[in-house]
N, C-alpha and C positions, 0 to 999 in steps of 0.2 A: 236505964234506957239510953243509948247509944244514941248519936249523932244522926240527923237522917242519910242517906245514901247520898253522896254526891252525884249532881244533877250532868246527864249526858249532855255535852255541846256538841255541834256539827262541825268538821273539821272544814278549814277554809282553806278555798284553793290557791294554792302555791302561785306567785308570779312567773314572770319571763326568769327573773335572777336566780329564783329559786328553783327553778326547771335545769337550767344551768350547773347550780350547783349538785341537783341530784345526778345529772349525768355524769358531772366529774368523778362524782365520789359513788359511781358504781361500781367498778372493779372492788373497791374495798370493801362494799358492803355486802358483796360476795364470798369475799374472807371472811367479814364478820359473820356471816351467815352461816357458813362452815365451821366456825368455832363453835356457835352456839349450837348448832347441831351436834357435833360432837359433845356438847357439855350436856345437852338434854338427853342424846342418849346415853351418857354415863349416869346422870339422875336417874333414869328410867331402866336399867340395871342395878342401881344398888336400892331402888324403891318396886321394883318387879314382884315381890311377894306380898308387898302390902296392896300392890295396885289387884292384883288377882283376889285376894283375900278381900277387899273390899275394906279393910281397916285403914285407920289414921295414917296418912304420911307424911313425910319433909315437905315442908314446901320449896317448890324451885324457887331460887333465890331468896334475898333477904327478907327478914318481916320485919313490917314495919308498924307493928300494931299500936306501936304509941306516937308513930310519927304523924306522915303526911295524910294517909289513909285510917280511920278509925276503925277497929273491931266491929263488926255488925251483929246482932243479934242471932242471925241465922247465917252463920257463915264467917267468911274474911274475904276482905279486898286485900291483893298482895300488889304492890307496887312493883312494875317490872324496870330494874335497873339496866337492862340490854337499852333503851330506847335511844337515850342521848348519841351514842356512838353512830348510831345510822343517819345516811342522809337521804334515804327513801326508806321511810319506816312501813312501807306496804310489804317490802320484802320480808322484814320480820313476822309482820302477821301471815303471810304465807306459811310459815312455819308456827307461829303462835295463835291456832284459831280463836282461842276466845277471850285476845285482848281486844281492849277498846279503849275509846279517849274518854277520859273523865275529867270533872273540873272539881277541886279541892273546894273546900269552903274560904281558903286563902285566895283566891282566882288562879291556881295554877293547873296547868293541863298536861295531864299524866296519863300514861298507857297503864292499865292493871287487868287483871282478870278476877271475877269474883265468883264465890261460889264454897262448898265445903272442902276443907283440905286434902282431902281423899279424891277431889277431883282434878286429874293433871292438866297442864297448859295447852294440851293441842288433844288431836284425834289422831287414831292412827293412821288414818287416811292420808290426812295432811302431812304427818312424818312423814310417811312410805313416798308419796308425790315428791316432798321437797327431797331427800335422800337420792331418787332416781335423777332428778333434775340435776341436783350437783353432782352428781357421778358423771352425767354427761357431759357438762361444763367441764370439767376436769379432764375428763378423758381426752375433750376434743384439743383443751389447751397443751396439754402433753404430747398428743397426737403430733400439733406445731412446732413445740422445740424439738423433738425427735427428729422429723422429717430431715431436715438439713445436714444432720449427721449421717444418716441412713442414706442418702444419695449423696454424701461428700460435698457438699453446698458451703463453702467457707460462709461466715456471717459478714464477710464485711461487702460480699456480694450483694447482699439484702439493703445496702445502704447506696449502691450504686445504680444510676438509672441505666436500664437496658436501652440498648443502642434501637434505633427508631426500625432499622430494618436487620433482621435476623442473617447472623454470618451463615454463608453455606457449610454443611459439614464436611469436615476434610475427607479426602478419598480413603478409601481404606487403605492399608499395609498390603503388601504382598503375600500370598499365602506359604506357608510354611512349606518345604520342598526339598527336604535332604537331598533327592536325587538329580536335582537343577544344580543346588547349592556344589555338590560335587565335582559336577561339570564344568562349575564356575572358577573351583578349584584350579583343575587340571589347566583350563585356558590362562587363570592367571599365573601360574608357573612358568609357561611357556613363554608368557609375556616378559617376565622377570627375566629367565633364561636370555632372552633376546635383548636384553639391557632397557625396555621397553616399561620404567619403573611407574610412571603417573598411570599409565594404563593398566599396570597391573595391580595395581593400589585400587583403582576404581573394581576391576572384577573380584578381587579378595573381599571388598566391602559388599558387594552384592550378594556374594556367599555367603555371608554374614545376616542379611538382611531375610536370608532363605533359611536357613538354619543358625541362628545365634550359639548353636554349640560345636560350631563346624572347627575343631581344632587348628586343623593345616591352616584354615584362612587366617586365625590369630597370629600363628607364629609368622605368616608371610606378610600381613599387615605388620606386624613388629619388624622385620628382616627391610623391608622398603622404608619405612618411614626412619630408620636410622641411618640410611643410606642419603636420604634427603636431608637428615638434620632436623625432623620432626619427632624430637627425644619424649615429649609428653604422651603424644599420640604413640608411639614405640613402646613405652613405658605400661602405657594402659592395656595393649594388645599383649603383651608378654605375660603382665601380669592376671589377665583374664586367661589366659592359655594357662599358665600354672594353677589357677583356681581349678579349672576343666580337669586338669590333669597332675593331681601332685607329685612332684620328683620326678617331672617330666624333665632331662638333662636342657635342651632346645631351650624352653622356656624360662628355665633358671639362669641359662649363660645368657638368653636375650634379655632378660631382665635387669641382670647384671651390667650389660653393656649400655642399656638404658640409662640406667644410674648413674655409669659415668657420664654418657653424653650429657645429663643434666648438672655434673660436677658434681654430685653424690659421692664421692668416692668414697668415704667411712661409711654408708649404708653400703657401697656394692662390696668392700672388705669384710663385711659382716656376714652379707649374702652368702660372698663366695667361700667364705672360712667353714660355714656351714655346710656347704656343697661339698668341700673337700672331705670333711669328717664324713660325710654320706657316700661322695664317690672320688676314695682317694688317687682313682686313676684317671681321674678326665684330667688329661694335661691341658684341654685349652683352659680350665678353671685355672691353675697356676700360670697360665700365661696372661688372662685378664686380672688376677693378682699382683702379676708384676706391673701393669699399665698401670693399676690405680696407684699403687708404690710410686710409680714415676712420676704421678701427676702430684703427689703429696712430696715429693722430691725426698723421698726416704730410698736412694738408690742403690743402699748394700740389700735392703729386704727385695727391693726388685731384683736383682742378681740372683737372691737366693731363691727366689720361685721363679724366674726363666730357667734357670739351673735346672729345677726340677722339671718343669715343664717338657725341655729337653730332653732329659733321660727316660723321660714315659715315652715320649714321640721326638726322637730326633730328626724325622725328616717331616715334621708338620708346619706347614708355612706360616701359619698364624704365629706357633711358638717360636719360630725361625725370626718372623717380622719385628716381634716384641723384643726378641733379643737384642737384634740391631738397633733398636729405639733405646734400650738401656745403655748401650753402649756409646750410643750418639749423646745420650742427654750426660754420660761420664766423661764425655768428651774423647775417646777412645776411636777415632774414626776410623783407622786402620782395621780395626777389630768390626765394626759396623759394617765396613765396606766389605769385608770378608762374609758376613751374614744375607747381605743383600747379592753379593752376586753368588752365593750358593743358590738362591731360590731362582736367578735368572738362569742357570746352569742346568737348573733342573726342567726348566720349562723358560723357554725365551720370550713368551708372549706373557709372562706375570707381570702384572701391571705394580705390585707392591714393591717387587723387587726392582724394577728399573726406575721407578718412581725414586726410591730409597738412593740409588748410585746418583740420582742427578743432585739429591738431596746432600750426596757427600762431597759433590763436587762444587756444590754452592759454598758449603762449610769451609771447604779448602782455596774458596777464592775463584774458582775457575767457572765464572758464570757464563762465559760465552759457549761453552760445551754445555754445562748444564742447561742452556735456555735452547741450542740446539736438540739436545736429546728430547725435552718436554714438547718442543714444536711439533716433534717427528710423533712423538705418541699421541698428540692433539687431533693429528691427521689421520691417526689408526682408530682412535676413541675419543670423537669429539667430543662426547657426553660425559666422558670420564672424570669426576669431580675430584680424586686427589692431583690429577694431573694437572687441571687449571688452580688448583691451590698451590701447588709448589711452584709453579710458572709465577704465580703472586710474589711468592717468597722471593723468587732469585731477582726479578723486576725491582721490589723493593731494596733487596740488599745492593742490586745495582745501582742505585740512586735515582731509579727512575718511577717515583710512586704514582703520577699521572698516568703512565700506560699500564701500571699493576690495574689502576682505577677504571680503565677502559676495558682490558679485560675482564675483570669480576662484573662490570654494567652489561659487558653483553652477553656474559653468561647468565646473569639474573634475568636479562631480559629473555633468553631463549628457557631457562628453567627457574621462572620465579616462585617455585615451591622449593626451591633448594634453601634453606635456611641460612646454612654454614657460609653460601658464597654473600648471601646479604650481610650477614655479621662481620664476614670478612672485609667487605665494602667499606662497612661503617667502619672497621677498625683503621681502614687508610684513610678514610677522612680525616678520624682523628690523628693518624701519624702527620698528616699535612696542617693540621692545625686549625682546619675548615670547621668551626664550630657551628655557624649556620647551617652546614650540610649534615655535621652530628646530629643536630638538632633534630631537624627534618627527616633523615633517614632513619633516627630511631624512632620518631613519632610514628613515621609509616609502617615499621616492622612490628612496633607495638598495636598498631591499628589489625594488623592481619593475624599478628600472633601473640594476642595478650599475656602480659607476663613475661616475656622474653627478656631471660636475664642477661642477657649479651648487652641488649638495649638499654637496660638499667643501669647496668654497670658501666656502659663508656656514658651516658647521660650523668651519673656519681663522678667519675673520671672528670669529665667536659666541666661539670660545676667546681670540682675542686683546683682545677687551671684557673676559674675565672674567680677564686676566693668566695666561693659560694657556698660553704660546709654545711650550713643546714641543708639546701635542696640537694647537695649530694648524699648526705645521711638519710634524706627521705626516700630516695631511688635505691640506696644499698637496702634498706629497710625492704622496699617491694621484692629486690632480689631474694633477700632473704627469707622473703614470704612464701615465693615458689620453691628455693633450695635453701632449706635450712642451714645445710653443711659446706655453701659456697664459699670457700678460703678467700676468693677474690674480694667479694662483697663487704666481706666482714673485715677484711685488712682496710679496703678503702674507707670502710666506717670507720674503724679506729685510726684511721688518716685524716677523716674529716673531724671526728673529735680532738686528734692533736692540733690541726690548723685552728678549730675554734677556741683552742685554749683551753680545752676542758680536760687537762692532763689525768686527773683523779678518774675520771669516767674509762679514758683510753685505757688508764692503768689496770682498772676493775675489767674490763672487756678482755686483756690480754690476760690477765691471772687466769679470767675464767677459761680462757681458751687454753691456755698452759694447764688447766686442770684436769682438762678433758682430752688434749693432747698434750703431754707431758716433752714430746722430743718434736713437737712442730717449731723447723727452722725459723722460719718467717714471722711467728709471734714470739720468739726469743731475739730475731731483731727487732722486733718493733719497739719489744719492753727496754732493749738496751738504748733506743732511742730516745725513750719516755725517760731514761737516766740521764742521758746526755744533755736532753733539755731542761732536766732538774739541777743540772751542775755538778750530777753524781756521776764523774766519768770513771771512779773506781769500781763502781755497781755495776755499770755498763760494760766495763771489760770484764768482770767477774762473768756477768751473764753470758758474754758472746765465748768465753772461755769454755762454760759450759754446754753451749751449744756446739762448739769443735770436739769436747768431750764426747757429746750423745753422736755428734756426726762427723768421725774421724776420716771419712772417706770424700767429704765434702768440699770440694773447692768453696765453693761460695761462703760457707761459713767460717772459712779461715780468711776469704778476702774481706769480710765484716769484719771479722778481728783484728785484722792488718791495719783497715780505716781508722776503727777506733782506737788502734795504739798510736797511729799517725796522732789523733786529735787528743790523746793525753800525752804525747811529748814524746814516745817509746819508738822512736823511729828506726833504731836497727833491729828491735823485733818486729816493728811491722814489715821490714823488708824481709826479715826471714819467714813469716808467714804466708807473704806474697811468692815466694820461691816454692812453699813447700802446696800452694794450691796450683802451683803452675806444674808442677811435677806430678799431682794427682790427675788433672788433665793438662797433658802437655800439648793437645790440638786446641784448647778452648782460646780464643781471638782475645776475649776480655782477659780471660787470667793473664794471657801474654801482656798484653795492654796495661794491666794494673801495677804488674814488676816493672816496666818500663818507665811508667809515673813514679813508682818508688824510688826507682835507682836516682833517676836525674833531682827528685827531691829531697834526697840525701846526699846530694854532692857525691855520686857513687861516677861508675864508668858511663860516659855517653855513649861513646862505641858501644856498648854491650847495649846503652837503652836505644840508642837510635836502631840497630840493628832488630831487635825486638817489638819496636813499633812499626817500622817497615812490614816486617814478618805479620802483624795482626793486621794493617792495611792491607795488605793483599789478600787475607782471608775474608776480611768485610771491607770494604772499599766504599761503604754505603754508611759507616757508622761513623758521627760526628764526634764521638768521643776518643774515639780511635785516631781520627784525623787532627784532633787538636792534640793530643800525645805527640804525635808525630812532628807537628809543628811548632810545638814548644820545646821539644828535644832540640830540635834544629834552630831554633832561636836560642837556645841555651851554647850552641856550639857555635853560634854568631853567624849562622847561615840565614839572615834573615830576610832574605828575598826570595829565598825557598822555603822559609815557613809561612807567607803571608798569604798565598792561595789557598794554603792546608787550613790554615784560620779562618778564612773568609768562609770556605767551604763549610766547614763546621758550623759557622756561626748562622748559615743559612738553612742547613740541615734541622739546628734545634735552637732557634734563637731563642728560647726561654731560659735557656742557662746560664747564668751571670758567669760563672768561671770562664767561659768560652769568649765571651766579649772581653773578660778581661784581659786574656790572653792575647785577644785581635788587636786591642791597643795597645799592649805593651809592644807589640812587632810594630804597629803601626809609627809608634812615637822612636823605637828605634831605628827605623828608614827614615827620621826626620820629617813624618807627616802629622803633624800636630796637631792641626783643627780634628783631622780624621780620628786620631787618636784621643782625643778631647772626648770629642762624641760619643767614641766605643765605652770609654770607661766612664760617663755621666749615665749611660745606658744602664752598665753593670753595678754600677753602685744605687743606681734609682729602683732597683728591685727591691731594696729593703731586706733582702735576707743574707743568712750567715753562709759564708761558702770559704773555702779555704783559698787565703790569697787577698781577701777583703782589705784587710790593712794597707796590704802594697798597692792596693789599687786607687785606695784613697789616697796616699801618699803621693804615686805616681801624677794623678789627676790635680794636686796641689802644686806639685814640683810645674806641671807642664802650663799651670794657669798663671804662674808667677810669683808663686809663694817661696821665698828664697830659705823661707825656714824651714820648710818643707824638707823631709831626709831623701835622700836617694835611694831608689831601689838597690 
């Protein structure tokens, strides 16, 4: 006979703490209830035949016939192992209707159901009711989770409080109206023809608002943005036009011009190469290709491209203009003048031709005539930006940077949207050495046009001048983030690395650049400078000889080789390279000046050196290094009084070059002005940088200071 059935004990009411515990555990209880409902469903499926036939079934849960509850004579009392995980056990009883509290002989209170083994732990009604309730709860929860995704509401907005007053809904945009958009395009093109670029740009944008697929509007925005110097907007507009109508010639050419304006000449060459393969008769594509080759200093390839452009379209004004620019860069002023004059002969009002002729006058040193022609052009076309830009160059060449700055400021005030003028204004501040103005002007430009690469590059150059290479490198990185192919920023970054003394990283960057562009002259020159600084002059000369081999028609490559040969002690070889550079570019004032300097450094014919230096000065009277060469040649000839004003002007124009201060001090010493000479020489030596003549400057300073043991120069 089994022991008596355990007595039923009434459940005690929970206290406040118990209610709080039940409330906190309620979500978990619902999860447990769902799990137990699933288990009960599985148990019912497994025992369904037995339940239907009324035969004996396996109990739900483990049997404790010899454990807490004893098996009784008529049936079994099964212990429920589910109860301990529930905080609110009434939920468990919602499903298992035949559960009840019992007290075991040892005083423990448990939940169990009692009866024959064939009797299930719940009723069908309770089972279905619990399933319906759980289904509703989970459906509501999933609906709450899916609502933000369906209505595009980010989760983080649920965590931020809403404003106390709801903002007004934005006004709806204009309705799409292709007919009105076409009318706006016609009006914009008329405004563009009249030279009212800002008004035309506004009207083109209105057309895009009415019809985003208006092809002519996108092309118009691209053209005007290029004229205003808004390269990023121009690129986006032409790219959209090319997307709307793949293969459109004007869109592809415009995109190439926008890439060139951004300084991405390698990408422009790739695009133009593909365009030429598709449209080999497109003369303008060859002209743009030549312009990019000019920018990367591959003048031989530029000459070939422009020759093909002129072969296809001998009378094309753009091709003729590019041909003139090629000859100008190569130093053939007479050939360039011939091209520019042909433009004016065809059309006396041709702006590019007239500005080009003024540029030739500037390069030949006839600054008054060039200025007169440009001011006449400005009276005829006050808003012509190329005229203003060339006038600024003429004033700078005439050592009148303040007047050039005033012209820029006036033009910027009248047309603040013209980015190129603001960039030129910034470069003039850099030329004047006004670092505070450089900083403030660059910051204003970046505020109006975030990411402007010219501003970042000028800031980088300024920080390099201030010997802050880390800040310079930071701005170079920002410029390269905007234009990854911008060689100027890349080379400034390399200069910053060299200035920081991080020679190996600089070498790694240069070698990576040369792996991409094996014939890049500037990179080869920088690599040669790296080898020079490492003391490997033989390797530096080898690199520059390879540069001359890759660019046999480049006077710049030969000039760098000549300078390195001088440093290597091969003065005669250097002189021969300078003569070859001048032969390649007979009208280049820098090549003329280099040869003059080489002649007097090698104790050559000072009369020849004087004639060359005077010729270079006549071509660029505002060039500090040319004035210094002329002054030093006169000093070497014993003409100290005539040399002094030249040296003074050179130092005033470029006070941060120690060699100019050394020459100034030496000329003062020759004139017997010892105190002034000592001050100039001390400044030259105080720079703490290597320059040709540093040893002579120190020796002369020691002699002037009364050191009898110092060698005489």
